[in-house]
Backbone as CSV, one residue per row, in Angstrom:
resi,resn,N_x,N_y,N_z,CA_x,CA_y,CA_z,C_x,C_y,C_z
1,UNK,0.837,-1.223,-0.024,0.028,0.000,0.002,0.844,1.231,-0.008
2,UNK,1.903,1.254,0.760,2.839,2.408,0.741,4.163,1.928,1.286
3,UNK,5.111,2.758,1.060,6.482,2.370,1.477,6.615,2.300,2.986
4,UNK,5.735,2.954,3.722,5.886,2.995,5.164,4.985,2.025,5.908
5,UNK,4.151,1.239,5.226,3.264,0.343,5.958,3.388,-1.103,5.382
6,UNK,4.128,-1.982,6.025,4.195,-3.345,5.513,2.788,-3.974,5.521
7,UNK,2.572,-4.904,4.575,1.305,-5.553,4.432,0.898,-6.287,5.717
8,UNK,1.903,-6.806,6.445,1.602,-7.555,7.680,0.955,-6.613,8.772
9,UNK,1.172,-5.297,8.615,0.609,-4.407,9.647,-0.784,-3.888,9.269
10,UNK,-1.259,-4.166,8.090,-2.472,-3.588,7.619,-3.656,-3.838,8.518
11,UNK,-3.802,-5.103,8.945,-4.919,-5.463,9.792,-4.822,-4.804,11.139
12,UNK,-3.639,-4.617,11.692,-3.430,-3.997,12.945,-3.791,-2.456,12.832
13,UNK,-3.441,-1.844,11.689,-3.748,-0.469,11.486,-5.275,-0.279,11.386
14,UNK,-5.954,-1.185,10.692,-7.424,-1.105,10.597,-8.062,-1.217,11.985
15,UNK,-7.634,-2.238,12.723,-8.312,-2.489,14.018,-8.012,-1.293,14.974
16,UNK,-6.785,-0.736,14.925,-6.497,0.348,15.778,-7.368,1.589,15.565
17,UNK,-7.572,1.909,14.285,-8.407,3.064,13.933,-9.894,2.844,14.322
18,UNK,-10.414,1.694,13.997,-11.841,1.465,14.358,-12.053,1.437,15.812
19,UNK,-11.151,0.826,16.547,-11.284,0.804,17.983,-11.204,2.235,18.623
20,UNK,-10.276,3.055,18.077,-10.151,4.425,18.514,-11.454,5.174,18.229
21,UNK,-12.028,5.012,17.070,-13.199,5.751,16.709,-14.424,5.312,17.483
22,UNK,-14.599,4.008,17.687,-15.762,3.504,18.392,-15.680,3.796,19.874
23,UNK,-14.480,3.998,20.442,-14.333,4.310,21.866,-14.793,5.729,22.132
24,UNK,-14.579,6.643,21.244,-14.913,8.055,21.478,-14.824,8.868,20.183
25,UNK,-15.864,9.521,19.789,-15.858,10.390,18.606,-16.845,11.514,18.752
26,UNK,-16.721,12.499,17.911,-17.675,13.597,17.992,-19.035,13.090,17.555
27,UNK,-20.037,13.579,18.292,-21.414,13.180,18.027,-22.119,14.184,17.161
28,UNK,-22.419,13.762,15.929,-23.248,14.564,15.060,-24.535,13.859,14.772
29,UNK,-25.663,14.511,14.622,-26.925,13.832,14.426,-26.937,12.951,13.198
30,UNK,-26.251,13.331,12.153,-26.272,12.510,10.923,-25.425,11.240,11.059
31,UNK,-24.636,11.140,12.155,-23.924,9.895,12.439,-24.830,8.924,13.208
32,UNK,-25.955,9.327,13.617,-26.883,8.505,14.324,-28.034,7.959,13.492
33,UNK,-27.892,8.048,12.195,-28.943,7.595,11.300,-28.316,6.871,10.117
34,UNK,-29.129,5.969,9.503,-28.716,5.372,8.239,-29.753,5.728,7.143
35,UNK,-30.498,6.808,7.390,-31.514,7.240,6.487,-30.824,8.029,5.337
36,UNK,-30.939,7.597,4.097,-30.230,8.183,2.997,-30.622,9.693,2.777
37,UNK,-31.883,9.988,2.955,-32.329,11.373,2.789,-31.672,12.273,3.813
38,UNK,-31.624,11.907,5.093,-31.020,12.704,6.124,-29.505,12.850,5.894
39,UNK,-28.906,11.761,5.413,-27.445,11.826,5.180,-27.154,12.751,3.987
40,UNK,-27.988,12.661,2.951,-27.771,13.533,1.796,-27.942,14.999,2.230
41,UNK,-28.944,15.322,3.019,-29.094,16.682,3.528,-27.828,17.171,4.244
42,UNK,-27.302,16.303,5.123,-26.099,16.680,5.924,-24.889,16.870,4.998
43,UNK,-24.783,16.020,4.000,-23.584,16.120,3.084,-23.665,17.386,2.272
44,UNK,-24.828,17.705,1.788,-24.965,18.936,0.948,-24.766,20.179,1.835
45,UNK,-25.296,20.139,3.039,-25.123,21.311,3.915,-23.630,21.466,4.329
46,UNK,-22.933,20.385,4.445,-21.555,20.425,5.010,-20.514,20.886,3.993
47,UNK,-20.906,21.088,2.762,-19.950,21.510,1.754,-19.507,22.922,2.022
48,UNK,-18.238,23.058,2.472,-17.631,24.405,2.716,-18.402,25.168,3.756
49,UNK,-19.014,24.537,4.716,-19.801,25.227,5.779,-19.387,24.687,7.113
50,UNK,-19.176,25.557,8.100,-18.792,25.118,9.431,-19.789,24.142,10.027
51,UNK,-19.297,23.037,10.677,-20.248,22.071,11.147,-21.113,22.577,12.274
52,UNK,-20.623,23.573,13.029,-21.509,24.120,14.119,-22.734,24.796,13.489
53,UNK,-22.522,25.453,12.367,-23.691,26.074,11.693,-24.558,25.020,11.021
54,UNK,-23.932,23.944,10.543,-24.728,22.906,9.904,-25.626,22.215,10.905
55,UNK,-25.191,21.954,12.117,-26.016,21.241,13.061,-27.359,21.887,13.314
56,UNK,-27.300,23.201,13.528,-28.535,23.960,13.775,-29.470,23.920,12.536
57,UNK,-28.848,24.147,11.381,-29.647,24.185,10.125,-30.226,22.845,9.812
58,UNK,-29.481,21.785,10.107,-29.867,20.411,9.818,-31.135,20.085,10.608
59,UNK,-31.128,20.414,11.889,-32.287,20.177,12.743,-33.518,20.967,12.249
60,UNK,-33.305,22.196,11.933,-34.437,23.053,11.444,-34.985,22.497,10.112
61,UNK,-34.109,22.140,9.235,-34.469,21.644,7.931,-35.336,20.365,8.053
62,UNK,-34.898,19.395,8.881,-35.665,18.187,9.012,-36.920,18.363,9.819
63,UNK,-36.983,19.340,10.681,-38.257,19.649,11.339,-39.289,20.136,10.361
64,UNK,-38.800,20.892,9.367,-39.700,21.442,8.361,-40.022,20.463,7.234
65,UNK,-39.033,19.675,6.810,-39.231,18.673,5.748,-38.620,17.324,6.257
66,UNK,-39.349,16.572,7.081,-38.828,15.382,7.746,-38.556,14.242,6.767
67,UNK,-39.291,14.182,5.657,-39.144,13.052,4.739,-38.799,13.610,3.354
68,UNK,-38.215,12.749,2.506,-37.908,13.207,1.148,-39.109,13.619,0.394
69,UNK,-40.228,12.990,0.635,-41.484,13.351,-0.029,-41.965,14.759,0.356
70,UNK,-41.664,15.144,1.621,-42.041,16.483,2.105,-41.243,17.535,1.311
71,UNK,-39.956,17.254,1.125,-39.112,18.229,0.435,-39.542,18.353,-1.025
72,UNK,-39.782,17.176,-1.670,-40.163,17.199,-3.055,-41.496,17.967,-3.291
73,UNK,-42.356,17.921,-2.318,-43.677,18.522,-2.477,-43.694,20.002,-2.233
74,UNK,-42.679,20.593,-1.638,-42.646,21.976,-1.316,-42.203,22.825,-2.516
75,UNK,-42.434,24.107,-2.426,-41.993,24.983,-3.470,-40.475,25.227,-3.399
76,UNK,-39.816,25.200,-4.543,-38.372,25.334,-4.526,-37.908,26.639,-3.873
77,UNK,-38.695,27.746,-4.114,-38.291,28.987,-3.541,-38.279,28.964,-2.012
78,UNK,-39.107,28.128,-1.388,-39.052,28.042,0.092,-37.732,27.443,0.570
79,UNK,-37.268,26.480,-0.212,-36.014,25.781,0.157,-34.834,26.742,0.010
80,UNK,-34.852,27.523,-1.103,-33.817,28.518,-1.357,-33.828,29.554,-0.262
81,UNK,-35.003,30.017,0.166,-35.122,31.014,1.232,-34.588,30.484,2.548
82,UNK,-34.891,29.216,2.845,-34.305,28.537,4.044,-32.825,28.577,4.013
83,UNK,-32.275,28.236,2.854,-30.800,28.086,2.691,-30.134,29.446,2.973
84,UNK,-30.761,30.477,2.383,-30.259,31.839,2.540,-30.345,32.291,3.990
85,UNK,-31.490,32.052,4.625,-31.728,32.481,6.005,-30.734,31.814,6.966
86,UNK,-30.288,30.594,6.673,-29.385,29.880,7.569,-27.910,30.024,7.096
87,UNK,-27.664,30.908,6.177,-26.275,31.240,5.743,-25.517,29.933,5.360
88,UNK,-26.114,29.147,4.508,-25.492,27.855,4.144,-24.725,27.917,2.833
89,UNK,-24.427,29.136,2.382,-23.624,29.262,1.147,-24.389,29.255,-0.105
90,UNK,-23.792,28.746,-1.189,-24.348,28.834,-2.503,-25.784,28.306,-2.567
91,UNK,-26.712,29.173,-3.013,-28.101,28.762,-3.040,-28.442,27.681,-4.050
92,UNK,-27.520,27.497,-5.019,-27.793,26.470,-5.996,-27.785,25.094,-5.389
93,UNK,-27.129,24.968,-4.211,-27.179,23.646,-3.477,-28.578,23.350,-3.064
94,UNK,-29.273,24.397,-2.599,-30.722,24.189,-2.216,-31.541,23.747,-3.407
95,UNK,-31.311,24.374,-4.567,-32.003,24.006,-5.750,-31.761,22.533,-6.166
96,UNK,-30.464,22.175,-6.108,-30.070,20.816,-6.461,-30.713,19.826,-5.483
97,UNK,-30.662,20.111,-4.209,-31.243,19.216,-3.181,-32.748,19.020,-3.388
98,UNK,-33.421,20.093,-3.721,-34.878,19.992,-4.009,-35.132,19.123,-5.238
99,UNK,-34.311,19.315,-6.268,-34.498,18.563,-7.512,-34.120,17.086,-7.272
100,UNK,-33.109,16.789,-6.483,-32.745,15.428,-6.170,-33.878,14.742,-5.443
101,UNK,-34.510,15.430,-4.482,-35.658,14.860,-3.731,-36.804,14.536,-4.699
102,UNK,-37.047,15.422,-5.631,-38.107,15.249,-6.639,-37.779,14.014,-7.501
103,UNK,-36.486,13.823,-7.898,-36.124,12.623,-8.661,-36.354,11.355,-7.879
104,UNK,-35.992,11.359,-6.598,-36.169,10.177,-5.770,-37.632,9.760,-5.691
105,UNK,-38.474,10.766,-5.524,-39.924,10.487,-5.430,-40.504,10.050,-6.763
106,UNK,-40.141,10.761,-7.847,-40.814,10.507,-9.117,-40.164,9.380,-9.918
107,UNK,-38.852,9.202,-9.729,-38.138,8.225,-10.602,-37.812,6.917,-9.846
108,UNK,-37.741,7.034,-8.539,-37.323,5.858,-7.730,-38.352,5.444,-6.715
109,UNK,-39.575,5.999,-6.860,-40.633,5.539,-5.957,-40.423,5.922,-4.485
110,UNK,-39.666,6.966,-4.275,-39.433,7.397,-2.893,-38.276,6.727,-2.210
111,UNK,-37.654,5.751,-2.875,-36.521,4.965,-2.236,-35.212,5.401,-2.919
112,UNK,-34.189,5.724,-2.156,-32.914,6.130,-2.698,-32.204,4.919,-3.349
113,UNK,-31.581,5.100,-4.492,-30.672,4.035,-5.004,-29.522,3.821,-4.040
114,UNK,-28.970,2.587,-4.079,-27.955,2.266,-3.081,-26.565,2.254,-3.607
115,UNK,-26.409,2.264,-4.942,-25.041,2.209,-5.524,-24.494,3.586,-5.779
116,UNK,-23.196,3.851,-5.534,-22.646,5.199,-5.811,-22.898,5.686,-7.203
117,UNK,-22.780,4.782,-8.187,-22.959,5.238,-9.594,-24.402,5.670,-9.817
118,UNK,-25.352,4.968,-9.236,-26.759,5.349,-9.392,-27.077,6.685,-8.676
119,UNK,-26.477,6.839,-7.481,-26.723,8.018,-6.689,-26.225,9.262,-7.460
120,UNK,-25.254,9.068,-8.274,-24.723,10.228,-9.112,-25.715,10.677,-10.122
121,UNK,-26.748,9.901,-10.414,-27.806,10.345,-11.355,-28.663,11.455,-10.721
122,UNK,-28.626,11.619,-9.413,-29.417,12.639,-8.748,-28.775,13.990,-8.954
123,UNK,-29.615,15.032,-9.113,-29.129,16.371,-9.403,-28.175,16.873,-8.303
124,UNK,-27.058,17.341,-8.741,-26.080,17.970,-7.807,-25.312,16.957,-6.970
125,UNK,-25.466,15.672,-7.187,-24.720,14.677,-6.409,-23.512,14.141,-7.215
126,UNK,-22.363,14.650,-6.809,-21.143,14.202,-7.480,-20.555,12.948,-6.869
127,UNK,-19.389,12.525,-7.351,-18.764,11.246,-6.850,-18.586,11.217,-5.357
128,UNK,-18.087,12.333,-4.770,-17.852,12.299,-3.340,-19.134,12.107,-2.540
129,UNK,-20.148,12.978,-2.839,-21.396,12.902,-2.114,-22.125,11.555,-2.327
130,UNK,-22.079,11.052,-3.536,-22.741,9.751,-3.842,-22.065,8.680,-3.007
131,UNK,-20.748,8.718,-2.914,-20.056,7.672,-2.152,-20.312,7.804,-0.661
132,UNK,-20.427,9.059,-0.198,-20.711,9.254,1.258,-22.120,8.722,1.583
133,UNK,-23.117,9.004,0.714,-24.490,8.473,1.025,-24.484,6.967,0.948
134,UNK,-23.775,6.357,-0.055,-23.744,4.937,-0.152,-23.083,4.319,1.039
135,UNK,-22.053,4.979,1.541,-21.305,4.454,2.681,-22.108,4.533,3.958
136,UNK,-22.643,5.716,4.277,-23.223,5.960,5.581,-24.680,5.480,5.622
137,UNK,-25.378,5.396,4.531,-26.777,4.934,4.508,-26.832,3.394,4.277
138,UNK,-25.976,2.906,3.381,-26.153,1.507,2.941,-24.901,0.661,3.235
139,UNK,-23.871,1.249,3.810,-22.605,0.514,4.070,-22.098,-0.123,2.757
140,UNK,-22.223,0.693,1.687,-22.044,0.108,0.355,-21.121,1.027,-0.496
141,UNK,-20.263,1.766,0.162,-19.461,2.734,-0.594,-18.022,2.325,-0.774
142,UNK,-17.290,3.151,-1.545,-15.835,3.007,-1.669,-15.166,3.807,-0.578
143,UNK,-13.855,3.762,-0.518,-13.115,4.579,0.422,-13.273,6.054,0.102
144,UNK,-13.617,6.832,1.107,-13.706,8.293,0.907,-12.356,8.885,0.837
145,UNK,-12.139,9.796,-0.092,-10.854,10.496,-0.217,-11.190,11.992,-0.276
146,UNK,-11.191,12.590,0.947,-11.331,14.062,0.997,-10.057,14.695,1.452
147,UNK,-10.107,15.997,1.729,-8.836,16.674,2.132,-8.262,16.072,3.374
148,UNK,-9.110,15.807,4.367,-8.630,15.201,5.609,-8.011,13.847,5.402
149,UNK,-8.619,13.009,4.581,-8.035,11.683,4.321,-6.754,11.799,3.600
150,UNK,-6.602,12.660,2.645,-5.365,12.845,1.947,-4.232,13.263,2.918
151,UNK,-4.576,14.204,3.860,-3.556,14.639,4.833,-3.096,13.452,5.674
152,UNK,-4.027,12.647,6.107,-3.705,11.496,6.996,-2.786,10.513,6.211
153,UNK,-3.182,10.144,5.001,-2.427,9.138,4.266,-1.043,9.695,3.850
154,UNK,-0.978,10.936,3.567,0.291,11.559,3.204,1.262,11.550,4.402
155,UNK,0.751,11.941,5.495,1.612,12.013,6.718,1.930,10.635,7.246
156,UNK,0.936,9.799,7.388,1.128,8.516,8.071,1.956,7.538,7.221
157,UNK,1.669,7.413,5.952,2.237,6.332,5.150,2.987,6.787,3.921
158,UNK,3.250,8.146,3.819,4.047,8.592,2.701,3.448,8.448,1.358
159,UNK,2.108,8.427,1.283,1.412,8.398,0.016,1.705,9.643,-0.761
160,UNK,2.184,9.567,-2.021,2.494,10.810,-2.770,1.284,11.667,-3.041
161,UNK,1.559,12.942,-3.209,0.469,13.919,-3.478,-0.070,13.757,-4.901
162,UNK,-0.880,12.742,-5.072,-1.433,12.434,-6.423,-2.751,11.785,-6.156
163,UNK,-3.809,12.279,-6.843,-5.184,11.788,-6.550,-5.326,10.292,-6.772
164,UNK,-4.728,9.776,-7.838,-4.871,8.332,-8.060,-4.162,7.536,-7.051
165,UNK,-2.984,8.040,-6.533,-2.264,7.344,-5.460,-3.092,7.353,-4.162
166,UNK,-3.698,8.480,-3.885,-4.508,8.527,-2.638,-5.722,7.543,-2.760
167,UNK,-6.314,7.475,-3.951,-7.474,6.553,-4.108,-7.041,5.114,-3.942
168,UNK,-5.901,4.791,-4.535,-5.394,3.357,-4.430,-5.092,3.035,-2.974
169,UNK,-4.421,3.977,-2.278,-4.040,3.668,-0.908,-5.280,3.637,0.002
170,UNK,-6.228,4.510,-0.209,-7.449,4.519,0.619,-8.233,3.229,0.398
171,UNK,-8.333,2.778,-0.806,-9.121,1.582,-1.152,-8.416,0.349,-0.580
172,UNK,-7.092,0.328,-0.677,-6.335,-0.850,-0.159,-6.475,-0.969,1.346
173,UNK,-6.578,0.178,2.042,-6.637,0.175,3.479,-8.007,-0.130,4.063
174,UNK,-9.049,0.288,3.327,-10.430,0.097,3.913,-10.786,-1.369,3.972
175,UNK,-11.299,-1.851,5.093,-11.760,-3.230,5.180,-12.965,-3.475,4.261
176,UNK,-13.073,-4.642,3.689,-14.151,-4.948,2.782,-15.498,-4.910,3.581
177,UNK,-16.475,-4.256,2.956,-17.799,-4.237,3.516,-17.982,-3.380,4.751
178,UNK,-17.020,-2.547,5.089,-17.123,-1.749,6.310,-16.960,-0.262,5.980
179,UNK,-17.571,0.202,4.837,-17.406,1.587,4.515,-18.026,2.552,5.459
180,UNK,-19.077,2.178,6.110,-19.748,3.117,7.063,-18.809,3.490,8.207
181,UNK,-18.338,2.519,8.934,-17.494,2.792,10.137,-16.125,3.316,9.660
182,UNK,-15.605,2.744,8.576,-14.219,3.137,8.218,-14.134,4.548,7.714
183,UNK,-15.055,4.951,6.844,-14.998,6.292,6.309,-15.243,7.333,7.396
184,UNK,-16.211,7.024,8.286,-16.384,7.933,9.423,-15.140,7.999,10.255
185,UNK,-14.462,6.887,10.492,-13.331,6.831,11.386,-12.141,7.608,10.818
186,UNK,-11.843,7.379,9.541,-10.621,8.042,8.992,-10.848,9.546,8.797
187,UNK,-12.113,9.939,8.502,-12.389,11.356,8.408,-12.337,12.021,9.830
188,UNK,-12.774,11.280,10.835,-12.641,11.778,12.175,-11.177,11.922,12.593
189,UNK,-10.369,10.989,12.181,-8.917,11.072,12.503,-8.329,12.329,11.912
190,UNK,-8.653,12.608,10.632,-8.141,13.780,9.999,-8.717,15.072,10.561
191,UNK,-9.967,15.052,11.096,-10.577,16.239,11.569,-10.216,16.526,13.025
192,UNK,-9.840,15.489,13.804,-9.634,15.710,15.257,-8.133,15.606,15.612
193,UNK,-7.459,14.561,15.152,-6.075,14.337,15.575,-5.053,14.761,14.572
194,UNK,-5.393,14.702,13.287,-4.403,14.967,12.255,-4.833,16.167,11.391
195,UNK,-5.200,17.258,12.082,-5.572,18.461,11.351,-4.306,19.191,10.891
196,UNK,-4.495,20.390,10.365,-3.351,21.149,9.895,-2.341,21.360,11.040
197,UNK,-2.851,21.541,12.269,-2.008,21.561,13.487,-2.257,20.275,14.207
198,UNK,-1.427,19.245,14.051,-1.710,17.919,14.527,-1.716,17.905,16.066
199,UNK,-2.601,16.995,16.614,-2.758,16.793,18.049,-2.620,15.281,18.329
200,UNK,-1.489,14.755,17.950,-1.299,13.296,17.950,-1.471,12.739,19.369
201,UNK,-0.673,13.233,20.290,-0.671,12.665,21.666,-1.975,13.130,22.390
202,UNK,-2.374,14.383,22.164,-3.530,14.911,22.895,-4.781,14.112,22.538
203,UNK,-4.951,13.669,21.286,-6.132,12.947,20.916,-5.885,11.454,20.839
204,UNK,-4.716,11.003,21.273,-4.464,9.558,21.297,-4.453,8.934,19.898
205,UNK,-3.856,9.558,18.922,-3.923,9.028,17.591,-3.539,7.568,17.514
206,UNK,-4.383,6.718,16.953,-4.104,5.269,17.010,-3.002,4.801,16.051
207,UNK,-2.521,5.712,15.193,-1.574,5.352,14.191,-0.153,5.840,14.510
208,UNK,0.072,6.269,15.679,1.401,6.824,16.027,2.509,5.788,15.821
209,UNK,2.213,4.548,16.063,3.178,3.506,15.969,3.710,3.334,14.588
210,UNK,2.862,3.611,13.560,3.212,3.429,12.136,3.510,4.729,11.421
211,UNK,3.150,5.854,11.998,3.113,7.129,11.307,4.486,7.720,11.013
212,UNK,4.750,7.955,9.738,6.029,8.545,9.369,6.218,9.972,9.904
213,UNK,5.149,10.762,9.829,5.217,12.133,10.356,5.477,12.164,11.852
214,UNK,4.824,11.252,12.544,5.012,11.251,14.000,6.433,10.844,14.362
215,UNK,7.007,9.961,13.602,8.378,9.503,13.906,9.396,10.550,13.525
216,UNK,9.116,11.383,12.552,10.194,12.299,12.066,9.934,13.718,12.485
217,UNK,8.682,14.012,12.876,8.386,15.428,13.292,8.023,16.325,12.059
218,UNK,8.001,15.759,10.851,7.651,16.502,9.676,6.191,16.343,9.344
219,UNK,5.403,17.404,9.686,3.941,17.288,9.537,3.424,18.108,8.343
220,UNK,4.279,18.280,7.372,3.799,18.883,6.127,2.786,17.966,5.514
221,UNK,1.969,18.485,4.597,0.957,17.727,3.850,0.459,18.534,2.695
222,UNK,-0.323,17.914,1.810,-0.744,18.723,0.641,-1.421,20.012,0.982
223,UNK,-2.198,20.071,2.075,-2.834,21.294,2.440,-2.117,22.035,3.569
224,UNK,-0.912,21.559,3.900,-0.032,22.169,4.921,1.324,22.318,4.301
225,UNK,1.514,23.277,3.340,2.720,23.271,2.550,3.974,23.716,3.210
226,UNK,3.890,24.390,4.344,5.133,24.862,4.966,5.625,23.982,6.034
227,UNK,6.896,23.837,6.113,7.556,22.983,7.132,7.239,23.604,8.519
228,UNK,6.832,22.771,9.524,6.621,23.296,10.847,7.902,24.014,11.356
229,UNK,7.698,24.997,12.219,8.852,25.750,12.728,9.734,24.795,13.514
230,UNK,11.063,25.128,13.622,11.994,24.359,14.380,11.547,24.208,15.850
231,UNK,11.146,25.326,16.432,10.690,25.281,17.829,9.469,24.431,18.000
232,UNK,8.564,24.466,17.060,7.387,23.623,17.082,7.784,22.159,17.084
233,UNK,8.683,21.780,16.261,9.136,20.374,16.183,9.775,20.000,17.474
234,UNK,10.556,20.872,18.083,11.217,20.541,19.373,10.164,20.300,20.454
235,UNK,9.156,21.091,20.495,8.035,20.913,21.437,7.401,19.572,21.232
236,UNK,7.213,19.172,20.014,6.608,17.870,19.716,7.431,16.749,20.285
237,UNK,8.751,16.809,20.066,9.619,15.729,20.520,9.807,15.784,22.030
238,UNK,9.793,16.958,22.663,9.868,17.012,24.129,8.668,16.349,24.735
239,UNK,7.475,16.588,24.168,6.291,15.906,24.659,6.347,14.416,24.504
240,UNK,6.917,13.982,23.425,7.052,12.563,23.155,7.986,11.905,24.180
241,UNK,9.067,12.549,24.535,9.998,12.085,25.538,9.314,11.896,26.879
242,UNK,8.560,12.860,27.317,7.860,12.805,28.579,6.874,11.665,28.586
243,UNK,6.162,11.532,27.460,5.147,10.430,27.390,5.805,9.085,27.451
244,UNK,6.903,8.844,26.755,7.605,7.604,26.774,8.141,7.276,28.179
245,UNK,8.729,8.262,28.861,9.291,8.018,30.164,8.157,7.746,31.134
246,UNK,7.001,8.302,30.944,5.907,7.982,31.800,5.496,6.559,31.684
247,UNK,5.703,5.956,30.491,5.288,4.571,30.242,6.411,3.583,30.664
248,UNK,7.677,4.049,30.607,8.788,3.071,30.783,9.709,3.429,31.970
249,UNK,9.402,4.443,32.758,10.203,4.804,33.895,11.566,5.412,33.571
250,UNK,12.376,4.571,32.865,13.709,5.088,32.486,14.136,4.429,31.184
251,UNK,15.010,5.090,30.420,15.485,4.539,29.202,16.919,5.091,28.991
252,UNK,17.779,4.248,28.348,19.075,4.746,28.057,19.002,5.712,26.835
253,UNK,20.020,6.541,26.681,19.979,7.694,25.786,19.616,7.236,24.330
254,UNK,20.336,6.278,23.792,20.131,5.891,22.417,18.813,5.185,22.197
255,UNK,18.392,4.367,23.190,17.095,3.695,23.061,15.992,4.751,22.985
256,UNK,16.100,5.770,23.820,15.103,6.852,23.825,15.154,7.560,22.451
257,UNK,16.329,7.827,21.967,16.420,8.531,20.671,15.766,7.693,19.535
258,UNK,15.991,6.415,19.469,15.394,5.617,18.435,13.866,5.553,18.620
259,UNK,13.368,5.603,19.823,11.947,5.467,20.067,11.184,6.718,19.667
260,UNK,11.857,7.910,19.767,11.148,9.122,19.464,11.351,9.597,18.009
261,UNK,12.344,9.045,17.389,12.648,9.509,15.971,13.180,8.364,15.134
262,UNK,12.517,8.053,14.035,12.914,6.932,13.250,14.248,7.098,12.601
263,UNK,14.644,8.346,12.304,15.918,8.582,11.616,16.975,8.984,12.623
264,UNK,16.813,8.646,13.905,17.838,8.946,14.913,19.089,8.108,14.636
265,UNK,20.248,8.750,14.585,21.563,8.067,14.525,22.466,8.794,15.526
266,UNK,23.122,8.049,16.428,23.876,8.684,17.483,24.779,9.849,17.046
267,UNK,25.450,9.636,15.939,26.411,10.654,15.542,25.855,11.557,14.418
268,UNK,24.550,11.414,14.096,24.004,12.144,12.958,23.440,13.479,13.344
269,UNK,22.803,14.143,12.396,22.199,15.427,12.605,21.181,15.439,13.716
270,UNK,20.361,14.390,13.712,19.386,14.155,14.820,19.881,12.989,15.644
271,UNK,20.950,13.225,16.396,21.564,12.184,17.189,21.690,12.612,18.693
272,UNK,22.772,12.193,19.248,22.963,12.417,20.699,22.984,13.904,21.068
273,UNK,23.722,14.650,20.262,23.792,16.113,20.603,22.417,16.766,20.511
274,UNK,21.679,16.436,19.500,20.299,16.981,19.335,19.456,16.525,20.493
275,UNK,19.562,15.236,20.842,18.701,14.695,21.936,19.090,15.306,23.275
276,UNK,20.322,15.469,23.485,20.785,16.082,24.783,20.266,17.528,24.884
277,UNK,20.146,18.218,23.761,19.617,19.529,23.803,18.190,19.552,24.271
278,UNK,17.387,18.579,23.759,15.975,18.437,24.226,15.927,18.094,25.716
279,UNK,16.796,17.178,26.116,16.798,16.777,27.547,17.247,17.900,28.455
280,UNK,18.159,18.744,27.984,18.564,19.897,28.754,17.423,20.837,28.996
281,UNK,16.623,21.051,27.963,15.416,21.905,28.089,14.464,21.322,29.132
282,UNK,14.213,20.000,29.038,13.283,19.352,29.921,13.857,19.326,31.380
283,UNK,15.132,19.125,31.524,15.734,19.117,32.870,15.623,20.536,33.481
284,UNK,15.823,21.558,32.648,15.708,22.950,33.141,14.276,23.206,33.656
285,UNK,13.308,22.559,33.034,11.926,22.685,33.435,11.536,21.776,34.617
286,UNK,12.519,21.020,35.029,12.240,20.100,36.140,11.453,18.874,35.831
287,UNK,11.477,18.479,34.484,10.666,17.330,34.073,11.433,16.009,33.975
288,UNK,12.710,16.079,33.651,13.493,14.864,33.508,14.816,15.006,34.253
289,UNK,15.449,13.802,34.475,16.780,13.798,35.041,17.628,12.860,34.149
290,UNK,18.879,13.228,33.982,19.823,12.396,33.195,20.924,11.927,34.145
291,UNK,20.996,10.638,34.296,22.035,10.046,35.203,23.175,9.541,34.371
292,UNK,24.303,10.269,34.479,25.502,9.916,33.721,26.177,8.684,34.354
293,UNK,26.818,7.847,33.527,27.489,6.646,34.028,29.009,6.909,34.110
294,UNK,29.593,6.308,35.158,31.023,6.485,35.333,31.799,5.376,34.569
295,UNK,31.149,4.355,34.133,31.854,3.210,33.549,31.659,3.090,32.009
296,UNK,31.247,4.214,31.423,31.144,4.210,29.948,29.791,3.780,29.431
297,UNK,28.900,3.322,30.293,27.587,2.907,29.836,26.766,4.095,29.391
298,UNK,25.704,3.834,28.652,24.769,4.889,28.215,24.177,5.627,29.441
299,UNK,24.060,6.919,29.335,23.329,7.666,30.389,21.901,7.191,30.506
300,UNK,21.308,7.195,31.671,19.901,6.828,31.890,19.087,8.139,31.941
301,UNK,17.967,8.100,31.285,17.058,9.245,31.343,15.750,8.838,32.059
302,UNK,15.311,9.568,32.990,14.097,9.263,33.710,13.356,10.503,34.062
303,UNK,12.098,10.366,34.389,11.282,11.490,34.860,11.774,11.963,36.145
304,UNK,11.788,13.297,36.305,12.187,13.882,37.564,11.276,13.442,38.732
305,UNK,11.784,13.134,39.865,10.987,12.711,40.969,10.462,13.903,41.730
């Protein structure tokens, strides 16, 4: 799948992400339904609109038009006026949503098609939205590839910045027949833990063990084109040191270096001198202690008592 993820680890990566998502995730009302109409409404509303604004509008919309037949039966101008009143962006989305509802009622007998290709026959429903509805309503979609997913795959597994490469990697990683939970989970990962400003440790990212960016401190991505500042990277590694020492009590210098950075080499650019600089900062803050050896053994690093 990628140069950074051996095939033998693929199942472990899948299980780790799904377990992380199912243990705790953001609660949105459209995640609590498998109704295709409600999911389509949420997807159309969420296009380039803040989710906090979408939640309120979503509830109001469904209170007014609770079923697809209700929306199809109303006047298009009412839907456009609602869209404008709730600041949901381009009004043509309201027009398309109304037309799609009319198609479902008149051409499909009020039942949504279940295949992504068929869903694209609905007005205003492109490949991404069709796949999202197929995934979340019918558990019948392909791997979603949005900006968040691209960022995750680029950082974690070194997938090149190429649409076809992202699609191949996303498809290879998604478990068969689990598009609903998988697509929700990987988008949640990109939205919560692997945003433009990553929160790997704070959000307990389940892919830290495999993630290339986490190991190297380079969190650039297609939508994050600038290299993180040097000081930012140092803070990231200092936090990683404290977390590891909290788990292992003490570690010798080189073992610690290899655990926090995959390209650590004792005499290299990111080697002992670099690591001692981080430890010096942490010691000055009263967080760690370095016990030097008199017999030539590696110094021991431990949390300050």
